BAMI-978379 format. One record per residue (C-alpha): residue number from 1; chain; x, y, z. Coordinates in Angstrom, 3 decimals. Each point is the difference from the previous one (the first is absolute). Last residue first. Layout:
REM BAMI-978379
ZAVO    n  chain        c1        c2        c3
ZAVO  NUM      A         X         Y         Z
...
END
This chain:
REM BAMI-978379
ZAVO    n  chain        c1        c2        c3
ZAVO  344      A  -100.339   -65.668    56.840
ZAVO  343      A     2.274     2.695     0.947
ZAVO  342      A     1.499     0.224     3.271
ZAVO  341      A     1.835     2.934     1.323
ZAVO  340      A     0.497    -2.060     3.686
ZAVO  339      A    -0.687     2.362     2.725
ZAVO  338      A    -3.679    -0.395     0.918
ZAVO  337      A    -0.215    -3.703     1.569
ZAVO  336      A    -2.109    -2.197    -2.041
ZAVO  335      A    -2.997    -0.859     1.658
ZAVO  334      A    -0.343    -4.061    -0.251
ZAVO  333      A    -2.630    -1.261    -2.601
ZAVO  332      A    -2.892     1.049    -1.489
ZAVO  331      A    -0.160     2.758    -2.929
ZAVO  330      A    -1.356     3.238     1.131
ZAVO  329      A    -3.342     0.779     1.778
ZAVO  328      A     1.673     0.449     2.834
ZAVO  327      A     1.513     3.425    -0.798
ZAVO  326      A    -3.344     1.127    -1.118
ZAVO  325      A     0.339     0.731     3.901
ZAVO  324      A     2.618     3.095    -0.792
ZAVO  323      A    -2.790     1.778    -1.802
ZAVO  322      A     1.887     3.228    -0.754
ZAVO  321      A     3.346    -0.713     0.407
ZAVO  320      A    -1.054    -3.015    -2.057
ZAVO  319      A    -1.088     1.954    -2.861
ZAVO  318      A     2.471     2.683     0.119
ZAVO  317      A     3.041    -2.756    -0.504
ZAVO  316      A    -2.018    -2.101    -3.075
ZAVO  315      A    -0.778     3.869    -1.625
ZAVO  314      A     3.988     1.174     0.440
ZAVO  313      A     1.189    -3.496    -1.200
ZAVO  312      A    -2.199     0.188    -3.283
ZAVO  311      A     1.090     3.569    -0.396
ZAVO  310      A     3.767    -1.319     0.155
ZAVO  309      A    -0.761    -2.574    -2.434
ZAVO  308      A    -1.657     2.530    -2.426
ZAVO  307      A     3.564     2.130     0.288
ZAVO  306      A     1.921    -3.429    -0.689
ZAVO  305      A    -2.329    -0.811    -3.136
ZAVO  304      A    -2.834    -2.003     0.150
ZAVO  303      A    -1.920    -0.001    -3.453
ZAVO  302      A    -3.405    -0.656    -0.474
ZAVO  301      A    -1.136    -1.902    -3.325
ZAVO  300      A    -1.926     1.537    -0.067
ZAVO  299      A    -0.103     3.806     0.973
ZAVO  298      A    -1.274     2.278     2.942
ZAVO  297      A     3.205     0.062     2.445
ZAVO  296      A     0.249    -2.099     3.241
ZAVO  295      A    -0.032     2.121     2.865
ZAVO  294      A    -3.679     0.411     0.189
ZAVO  293      A    -0.677    -3.478    -0.714
ZAVO  292      A     2.170    -0.864     3.059
ZAVO  291      A    -2.425     2.251     1.944
ZAVO  290      A    -2.952    -1.631    -1.150
ZAVO  289      A     1.682    -3.284     0.977
ZAVO  288      A     0.426     1.118     3.316
ZAVO  287      A    -3.338     1.156     0.013
ZAVO  286      A    -1.415    -3.285    -0.641
ZAVO  285      A     2.324    -1.221     3.121
ZAVO  284      A    -2.248     1.740     2.348
ZAVO  283      A    -2.110    -1.569    -0.138
ZAVO  282      A    -0.593    -3.376    -1.993
ZAVO  281      A     1.771    -0.564    -3.339
ZAVO  280      A    -2.333    -1.526    -2.586
ZAVO  279      A    -1.018     3.230    -1.483
ZAVO  278      A     3.446     1.313    -0.461
ZAVO  277      A     1.109    -2.998    -2.679
ZAVO  276      A    -1.361     1.398    -2.702
ZAVO  275      A     2.171     3.031     0.529
ZAVO  274      A     3.286    -2.150    -0.509
ZAVO  273      A    -1.550    -1.345    -3.031
ZAVO  272      A    -0.331     3.163    -1.704
ZAVO  271      A     3.702     1.230     1.357
ZAVO  270      A     1.376    -3.179    -2.160
ZAVO  269      A     3.962     0.103     1.227
ZAVO  268      A     2.961     0.625    -1.176
ZAVO  267      A     3.766     0.782     1.435
ZAVO  266      A    -0.451    -2.797     2.327
ZAVO  265      A    -0.116     0.528     3.761
ZAVO  264      A     2.686    -2.223     2.021
ZAVO  263      A     2.394     3.355     0.064
ZAVO  262      A    -2.622     1.595     2.332
ZAVO  261      A     2.259    -0.196     2.851
ZAVO  260      A     2.810     1.496    -1.869
ZAVO  259      A    -1.955     2.690    -1.390
ZAVO  258      A    -1.093     0.884     3.441
ZAVO  257      A     3.345    -0.231     1.414
ZAVO  256      A     0.031     3.089     2.415
ZAVO  255      A    -3.701     0.216     0.462
ZAVO  254      A     0.417    -1.426     3.994
ZAVO  253      A    -1.415    -2.503     2.403
ZAVO  252      A    -3.469    -0.702    -1.607
ZAVO  251      A     1.014    -0.676    -3.555
ZAVO  250      A     2.197    -2.979     1.344
ZAVO  249      A    -2.934    -1.128     2.102
ZAVO  248      A    -2.251     0.298    -3.134
ZAVO  247      A     2.388    -2.282    -2.094
ZAVO  246      A     0.601    -2.503     2.365
ZAVO  245      A    -3.536    -0.510     1.017
ZAVO  244      A    -1.260    -0.884    -3.986
ZAVO  243      A    -3.706     0.362     0.121
ZAVO  242      A    -1.495     3.559    -1.935
ZAVO  241      A     3.529     1.066    -1.654
ZAVO  240      A     1.643    -3.373    -0.800
ZAVO  239      A    -3.489    -1.458    -1.211
ZAVO  238      A    -1.198     2.408    -2.411
ZAVO  237      A     3.108     0.669    -1.334
ZAVO  236      A     0.219    -3.741    -0.786
ZAVO  235      A    -3.095    -0.134    -0.985
ZAVO  234      A     0.521     2.935    -2.732
ZAVO  233      A     2.964    -2.206    -1.315
ZAVO  232      A    -1.826    -2.785    -0.630
ZAVO  231      A    -2.713     2.068    -2.091
ZAVO  230      A     3.100     1.374    -1.830
ZAVO  229      A     1.543    -3.434    -0.692
ZAVO  228      A    -3.493    -1.323    -1.112
ZAVO  227      A    -0.176     2.865    -2.711
ZAVO  226      A     3.664    -0.878    -0.992
ZAVO  225      A    -1.611    -3.851    -0.676
ZAVO  224      A    -2.637     1.507    -1.689
ZAVO  223      A     2.234     2.049    -2.216
ZAVO  222      A     2.196    -3.058    -0.687
ZAVO  221      A     3.358    -0.665     0.914
ZAVO  220      A     3.231    -0.765    -1.778
ZAVO  219      A     3.537    -1.068     1.617
ZAVO  218      A    -2.198    -2.913     1.535
ZAVO  217      A     2.822    -3.577     0.040
ZAVO  216      A     2.942     2.474     0.885
ZAVO  215      A    -1.152     2.491     2.496
ZAVO  214      A    -1.762    -3.000     1.805
ZAVO  213      A     3.123    -2.091    -0.027
ZAVO  212      A     2.086     2.973     1.536
ZAVO  211      A    -2.789     1.294     2.124
ZAVO  210      A    -0.220    -3.596     1.870
ZAVO  209      A     3.758    -0.296     0.210
ZAVO  208      A     0.179     2.902     1.416
ZAVO  207      A    -2.809    -0.792     2.630
ZAVO  206      A     1.969    -3.027     1.083
ZAVO  205      A     3.049     1.520     0.799
ZAVO  204      A    -1.398     3.018     1.303
ZAVO  203      A    -1.828    -2.251     2.628
ZAVO  202      A     2.636    -2.518     0.475
ZAVO  201      A     2.303     3.314     1.078
ZAVO  200      A    -2.526     0.831     2.548
ZAVO  199      A    -0.534    -3.143     1.072
ZAVO  198      A     3.771    -0.604     0.763
ZAVO  197      A     0.336     3.312     1.470
ZAVO  196      A    -3.069    -0.152     2.513
ZAVO  195      A     1.076    -3.751     1.104
ZAVO  194      A     3.701     1.036     0.508
ZAVO  193      A    -1.516     3.028     2.232
ZAVO  192      A    -2.285    -2.289     1.814
ZAVO  191      A     2.883    -2.350     0.901
ZAVO  190      A     2.299     2.977     1.052
ZAVO  189      A    -2.608     1.464     2.093
ZAVO  188      A    -0.845    -3.249     1.897
ZAVO  187      A    -3.228     0.921     2.599
ZAVO  186      A    -2.380    -1.904    -3.032
ZAVO  185      A    -1.212     3.507    -1.181
ZAVO  184      A    -2.672     0.792    -2.520
ZAVO  183      A    -2.039     2.549     1.065
ZAVO  182      A    -2.074    -0.168    -3.398
ZAVO  181      A     0.655    -2.582    -2.890
ZAVO  180      A    -1.989     0.864    -2.702
ZAVO  179      A     0.129    -2.152    -3.537
ZAVO  178      A    -2.787     0.261    -2.868
ZAVO  177      A    -0.114    -1.634    -3.584
ZAVO  176      A    -2.684     1.148    -2.030
ZAVO  175      A    -0.400     3.962     0.521
ZAVO  174      A    -2.403     2.244     1.272
ZAVO  173      A    -2.434    -1.985     1.438
ZAVO  172      A    -3.688    -0.259    -0.844
ZAVO  171      A    -3.631     1.048     1.120
ZAVO  170      A     0.073     3.263    -1.532
ZAVO  169      A    -1.015     1.775     3.538
ZAVO  168      A     2.180    -2.710     1.880
ZAVO  167      A     3.351     0.720    -1.864
ZAVO  166      A     1.888    -2.942     1.636
ZAVO  165      A     3.794     0.821     0.287
ZAVO  164      A     0.195    -0.432     3.777
ZAVO  163      A    -1.710    -3.425     0.047
ZAVO  162      A     1.593    -1.615    -2.791
ZAVO  161      A     3.425     1.115     1.544
ZAVO  160      A    -0.835    -1.096     3.633
ZAVO  159      A    -0.942    -3.948    -1.746
ZAVO  158      A     3.089     0.060    -2.259
ZAVO  157      A     2.170     1.049     3.196
ZAVO  156      A    -1.612    -2.781     2.185
ZAVO  155      A     0.211    -2.658    -2.686
ZAVO  154      A     3.641     1.000    -1.081
ZAVO  153      A     1.647     0.456     3.673
ZAVO  152      A     1.119    -4.154     0.293
ZAVO  151      A     2.500     0.627    -2.601
ZAVO  150      A    -0.041     3.572    -1.778
ZAVO  149      A     2.318    -0.345    -2.867
ZAVO  148      A    -1.299    -2.905    -1.836
ZAVO  147      A    -3.625     1.186     0.639
ZAVO  146      A     0.691     3.300    -1.139
ZAVO  145      A     1.998    -1.239    -3.188
ZAVO  144      A    -2.900    -2.543    -0.343
ZAVO  143      A    -2.627     2.867    -0.309
ZAVO  142      A     1.874     2.091    -2.087
ZAVO  141      A     0.495    -3.004    -2.715
ZAVO  140      A    -3.701    -0.402     0.306
ZAVO  139      A    -1.318     3.027    -0.437
ZAVO  138      A     2.340     0.505    -3.304
ZAVO  137      A    -1.394    -3.001    -1.419
ZAVO  136      A    -3.638     0.895     1.321
ZAVO  135      A     0.538     3.287    -2.402
ZAVO  134      A    -2.641     2.596     1.095
ZAVO  133      A    -0.551     3.246    -1.812
ZAVO  132      A     0.736     3.270     1.468
ZAVO  131      A     2.364    -2.337     2.546
ZAVO  130      A     0.891     0.820     3.600
ZAVO  129      A     2.480    -2.329     1.794
ZAVO  128      A     0.120     0.768     3.787
ZAVO  127      A     2.889    -0.017     2.281
ZAVO  126      A     0.079     1.155     3.806
ZAVO  125      A     2.673    -0.756     2.673
ZAVO  124      A    -0.305     1.972     3.373
ZAVO  123      A     2.525    -0.435     2.187
ZAVO  122      A     0.332     0.490     4.018
ZAVO  121      A     1.782     1.657     2.604
ZAVO  120      A     0.777     0.233     3.757
ZAVO  119      A     2.664     2.687     0.783
ZAVO  118      A    -1.669     1.586     2.803
ZAVO  117      A    -0.321     3.351    -2.069
ZAVO  116      A    -1.961    -2.515    -2.793
ZAVO  115      A     1.459    -1.218    -3.267
ZAVO  114      A    -2.058    -0.554    -3.354
ZAVO  113      A     1.802    -1.782    -2.365
ZAVO  112      A    -1.412     0.007    -3.604
ZAVO  111      A    -0.390    -1.978    -3.482
ZAVO  110      A    -2.911     1.184    -2.466
ZAVO  109      A    -0.575    -1.516    -3.152
ZAVO  108      A    -2.442     0.905    -2.924
ZAVO  107      A    -0.206    -1.626    -3.407
ZAVO  106      A    -1.547     1.121    -3.052
ZAVO  105      A    -0.385    -2.568    -2.854
ZAVO  104      A     0.397     0.001    -3.418
ZAVO  103      A    -2.794    -0.809    -3.007
ZAVO  102      A    -1.099     3.950     0.636
ZAVO  101      A     3.325     1.224    -1.316
ZAVO  100      A     1.328     3.129     2.016
ZAVO   99      A     1.197    -1.919     2.786
ZAVO   98      A    -0.887     1.450     3.234
ZAVO   97      A     2.399    -1.056     2.834
ZAVO   96      A    -0.548     0.991     3.539
ZAVO   95      A     2.865     0.041     2.914
ZAVO   94      A     0.347     0.230     3.650
ZAVO   93      A     3.332    -0.405     1.717
ZAVO   92      A    -0.422     0.796     3.467
ZAVO   91      A     1.634     1.199     3.661
ZAVO   90      A    -1.965     1.341     2.809
ZAVO   89      A     1.743     1.616     2.934
ZAVO   88      A    -0.186     0.073     3.721
ZAVO   87      A    -3.759     0.117     0.897
ZAVO   86      A    -1.224     0.850     3.459
ZAVO   85      A     1.018     3.442    -0.532
ZAVO   84      A     0.658     2.036     3.025
ZAVO   83      A     3.631    -0.669    -0.321
ZAVO   82      A     0.098     2.525    -3.067
ZAVO   81      A     3.165     0.646    -1.509
ZAVO   80      A     0.329    -3.796    -1.097
ZAVO   79      A    -3.429     0.420    -1.719
ZAVO   78      A     0.825    -2.358    -3.369
ZAVO   77      A    -1.398     0.087    -3.696
ZAVO   76      A     2.003    -2.012    -2.754
ZAVO   75      A    -1.386    -0.323    -3.518
ZAVO   74      A     0.617    -2.049    -2.845
ZAVO   73      A    -2.656     0.576    -3.125
ZAVO   72      A     0.571    -2.117    -3.237
ZAVO   71      A    -2.412     1.751    -2.346
ZAVO   70      A    -1.873    -0.795    -3.249
ZAVO   69      A    -1.884     1.667    -2.410
ZAVO   68      A    -2.050    -1.030    -3.549
ZAVO   67      A     2.913    -1.733    -0.178
ZAVO   66      A     1.894    -1.701    -3.383
ZAVO   65      A     0.176     2.567    -2.832
ZAVO   64      A    -0.207     2.548     2.714
ZAVO   63      A     3.266    -0.787     1.395
ZAVO   62      A     0.764     2.324     2.665
ZAVO   61      A    -0.936    -1.910     2.851
ZAVO   60      A     0.540     1.957     3.652
ZAVO   59      A     2.485    -1.242     2.427
ZAVO   58      A    -1.038     1.363     3.253
ZAVO   57      A     2.389     1.181     3.033
ZAVO   56      A    -0.373     0.526     3.645
ZAVO   55      A    -0.497     2.096     2.886
ZAVO   54      A     1.432     0.173     3.772
ZAVO   53      A    -1.398     2.050     3.033
ZAVO   52      A     2.875     2.795    -0.212
ZAVO   51      A    -0.216    -0.422    -3.787
ZAVO   50      A    -1.623     3.629    -0.985
ZAVO   49      A    -2.756    -1.132     2.013
ZAVO   48      A    -0.394    -3.016    -2.021
ZAVO   47      A     2.017    -0.166    -2.847
ZAVO   46      A    -0.881    -1.173    -3.759
ZAVO   45      A     2.278    -1.666    -2.522
ZAVO   44      A    -0.816    -0.662    -3.769
ZAVO   43      A     2.259    -2.335    -2.009
ZAVO   42      A    -1.030    -0.987    -3.315
ZAVO   41      A    -0.773    -3.349    -1.416
ZAVO   40      A     1.761    -0.580    -3.168
ZAVO   39      A    -0.718     0.463    -4.030
ZAVO   38      A     0.549    -2.436    -1.867
ZAVO   37      A    -2.159     0.618    -2.914
ZAVO   36      A    -1.938    -3.807     1.130
ZAVO   35      A     0.323    -3.428    -0.462
ZAVO   34      A     3.786    -0.346     0.725
ZAVO   33      A     1.064     3.163     2.000
ZAVO   32      A    -3.338     0.073     1.472
ZAVO   31      A     0.162    -3.184     1.455
ZAVO   30      A     3.269     0.314     1.193
ZAVO   29      A    -1.103     3.212     1.766
ZAVO   28      A    -2.510    -1.867     1.388
ZAVO   27      A     2.610    -2.388     1.818
ZAVO   26      A     2.114     2.677     1.182
ZAVO   25      A    -2.869     1.899     1.539
ZAVO   24      A    -0.987    -3.217     1.539
ZAVO   23      A     3.459    -0.698     1.375
ZAVO   22      A     0.499     3.910     0.735
ZAVO   21      A    -3.225    -0.365     2.353
ZAVO   20      A     0.477    -3.217     1.446
ZAVO   19      A     3.562     1.323     0.991
ZAVO   18      A    -1.506     3.053     1.671
ZAVO   17      A    -2.774    -1.830     1.662
ZAVO   16      A     3.092    -2.169     1.732
ZAVO   15      A     1.805     2.730     0.996
ZAVO   14      A    -2.241     1.814     1.556
ZAVO   13      A    -1.095    -3.036     2.024
ZAVO   12      A     3.735    -0.414     1.223
ZAVO   11      A    -0.347     3.782     0.675
ZAVO   10      A    -3.208    -0.666     2.203
ZAVO    9      A     1.568    -2.326     1.919
ZAVO    8      A     2.825     1.769     0.927
ZAVO    7      A    -2.356     2.535     1.226
ZAVO    6      A     1.393     3.700    -0.775
ZAVO    5      A    -2.052     0.498    -2.553
ZAVO    4      A     1.066     1.680    -2.906
ZAVO    3      A     0.604     3.970    -0.384
ZAVO    2      A    -0.698     1.207    -3.446
ZAVO    1      A     2.011     2.747    -0.961
END
């Protein structure tokens, strides 16, 4: 049995992220019913220390006619029984959807509430649109929604997002539209709660509209487009496993939800393309890429199964335990508390 955090604010945050999780799954299930094979997302539960310190659930995509992979992950971990911990609890929804059709963009969203032992806390709100093949109309739609939903915070969040999702060695960013608010708190929990809930629903509704239109208008795809998608999915794996602080911090704390934390990794990548980037990396990050290659099957396209995700997670964990100084080489921005099981 999962034991929830004792804090009233953490309990409210859990209600919020679970509502967003159910809402997103419902929206995507409707897309599957009308445009796919009508296979709903499937719920998978995991426990942190057998539920003593929380845990979570994730909804995984099962309609393989629409989705390459997809995961809507909710987690809450807490340390109510350990007064020596400065951190009280962390509650989050972290989701990534990778459509099968290369003309339909991927999307990542993360909303979390982190509360310290002294009851202070803050929100973290992220959203980014990640197309394999750029579509200016989709970008404009997503950008406009973020601007209209975030009031005066948009410029700050957009700039921080662009910075966080930059991949320096490839001289590009991971996606085309980025939003990232870190340490967000106005001092009014209810107002911030409403803001997080509203922007979360707007992200879900807008993304559902984008993919519904894209699937309808682009039912077929060429081999060249599929190759572009495979290359982009490789870049996605590269960014998440070499630069993303949230993913790394979650993997370093425990190994009880590796598949969930690695939920953002697409089902197939290009191993040879990933290998070609090894020489671009400085030490010791070149060793990390070499270890990732060892974890991947030697075939192309390269399948990334649940077992492979566990091997990739283990490689990342071993690397940063051996080279802790390399943590400073990850994406610039605020250091993410090592508690939320984030998958970016």
